[in-house]
N, C-alpha and C positions, 0 to 999 in steps of 0.2 A: 686592872683596867680591861674592859672589853671595848673593842672598836665601835660597836653600835652606840655605846654610851658616850664615847668621845664625839661621834658625829652628832648626837643629840645635844651635847654642850655647844658645839659649833653652830647648830641650827638655832639654839636659844639666843646666843650672843649676836647672831646675824639679825635676828628679829628685833633685838633691843635697839634703843636709840644710840646713835653714834656718839662716841666720846672724843675728847681732844686727842690729837695724835699721840700714840704711845712712844715710849723711849726705849731704845735698844742699848744694852750695856756695852761699853767699850772695854778695851783691855785694861784700863785703869780702874774698872769697877764702878764708874759713874755712868748714868744714863746718857745716851746721845740720841739725836733725832732719828726716828724710825723712817724707813723707806724700803722700797724693793731693790735699791741699789742703783748704780749709775747706768747710763743708757747704752754703754758699749755692748751689753749682753741683751739688748732689746727689752730692758726691764721697765722702762717708764720712770715715773717719778713718784714722790710721796703722795701726789694727788690721786694716784691710782690705788692707794692703800685700801684693803678690804675692810668692810664694816666689822667682820668677825674679829680680825686681828685688833682693830682699834678698840673695840669694846672689851675684849678679853684681857688685854695686857696694858691698858691705858694707865698712865701715871704721869707725874711731872717731877722735875728735879727737886722741887720743894716738898714732895710727899714720898720720896723714894726711900726714906729711912725704914729699915726693916725688910727691904726687898731682898730676894734670894738671888745670888749669882752662882750658886751650885745646887743642883737638884738634890732632894732628900730621898729620892727613889728612882729606879729606872724610868725612862720616858718612852711613851708612844708619841709619834709626831705625825701631824697632818699638814699639808701645804695649804696656804691661803694666798690666793691671787684672784680676786673676783673678776668675773667676765672672761676667764681663761680656761683652757681644757685641763689644767692641773689643779683647779680650785677644789679643795677638800679631798684630794687624793692622799691616801696613806703612804707614808715613807716605809718601804719594805727592803729587807736585806735579801740579796740573791746574787750568787756568783761572786762573793767577796766584795760586792759593791752595793750601793743604795739606789733605789728607784722609787719614783712616784708611780703608783699603779702596779699592775702585775701581782705576783704572789710572793709571800715570804717563803724562802727555801731553807729547810732545816733538816736535821738528822738526829736520830737517837738510836743507840745500839740495841739489838734485840734483847740482850741480857738485862739491860736497864728497863726496857719496855715490859719484859716478862714479869718483873717484880712491881710494876705499876708506878715507877718513879720518874718517868719521862715528863718534863714540862710540856705544855700544850704544843708549842712549836709552830703555831699557825699565825702568830703575830710577831712583830718586830719591836723589841724594846732594848734600850741601851742607856749608858750614862755618857758623861763627857769624854771618857777615855776608853771605855770597853763595852762589849755587848753583854746583855743580861743572860748569860749562859752558865750552865752547870758543869760543862766539860772541864776537867782538870787543866789548869794553866790559863783558862779563859781565852778570849779573842779580843785583841786590842784594836782600837780605832786609829786611823791616820788619814792624812791628806797628802797627795803627791804634789810636787812643784807645778804640775800641769793641771791641778785642780780636782782630780778625782778623789772622792772620799770613799774609803774602804775599811775593811777589817781583816785581820790576819786569819789565816787558816788555823783550824784547831790543831793543837800540839806544836805550833810553830810561832815564833816571834818575828819572822821575816817580813819586812816591809820593802816596797820599792825604794831604790836609791834616792836619797835626798828627802824622803818623806818626813813629815812632822807628826808625832803622836798627839793624842788629845786635841783633835781639831776644832772642837765646838766651844762656843760661849753660850751662856744661859742667863736669862733675866726673867724674874717673876715679881710683879708688883705685889705689895701687901694686900692680901684678901682676894687677889685675882684668881679666877678658876683655871687659867691657862698661863703657861710660861712661853717665852720666845727662845727658840733654839736658832743659833746663827754661827758664823765663823768669821774670824779675822786673819786666818792663816795666810801667810805669804802676802799680806796686805789686802786680802779679799774684803769686799763690802757685802757680806751676807752670802746667801745660798742661791743657786740657780738650778734649773732643771732643763735638760737638753733632750730633744727627741732622739729616739733610737730607731732601728729598723723594725722593731715591734711596737706594741701599744704602750709600753712603759716609757717614762722619761728618766734618764739617769741624773743623779744628784751630783753637783759640783760646787766647789767654792767659786764665788763670783769673781773670776780673774779674767782680764782681757786677753791673756795668753793661754787660756785653758785649751786643752786638746779634747775636742768634743766628738761624740760618735759619728755624726754626719759631716763633720769638718766645717760647719758654718755656725759660728758663735752667735750670729744675729738671730738664729732660730731659738735660742735659749731664753727662758723666762725666769726672772728673779722671783722669789717667793718668800713668804714668811713661814717659819717652821713653828706651828702652834703645838705646844708640848703639854701633855697631861701625864700625871704619875701613873705608872703601871702598878697593879694591885699586888704583885708578887715580886720576889727578888730575882726569879729566873723565868724567862719566857720560852726558852728552848734549851735542849742539851747542847747543841752547837748549830750555828748557821753555816750553810754551805755556799 
């Protein structure tokens, strides 16, 4: 997957006719009504759903047979929340956390680079439980009780106290070009992005008790994680 091609898919589905509201998979594996989440995080309601998300992952409970609830390849993710500053921003790994916007931060040792086997390292890709990295031992995904979604340092399995591994859920309707990445960890209703002191927005589980960068959860925006398969098994040696 190249990010320009992902943006092209999003632009295509945005231009298409809107479909009925899509369904987001619940912990039971059955679809549930799609929305940006409850209003406590300033998220709005299902009426604010983006055309891109609606067209890309639309389905109904009567047609959900054959839907995927686990991706078959690593994923690249772009946020969808129409009419907002986070719409179509790529989800990037940086500083052991996830952000919308900014740049992916990665590292590959010189000895690996010298023999030409470093993955590109300029895009972020991951599965439901781990990053798409080549480093021995991998890097595991988690969510903290305060909503931060992150990944472990290379060569370490250490997570913040109380964290849950494998934080994400996934749903892709039969024949749909995009899947939906979300989370129900600690009772969350999807994903949200919160402003930081820089240009990027940090990604959190949508929890009313989340500890956010600027301390004001009402500034956070719920979003839909539009997910497309990454072309390779590994996107980076390790993310930093």
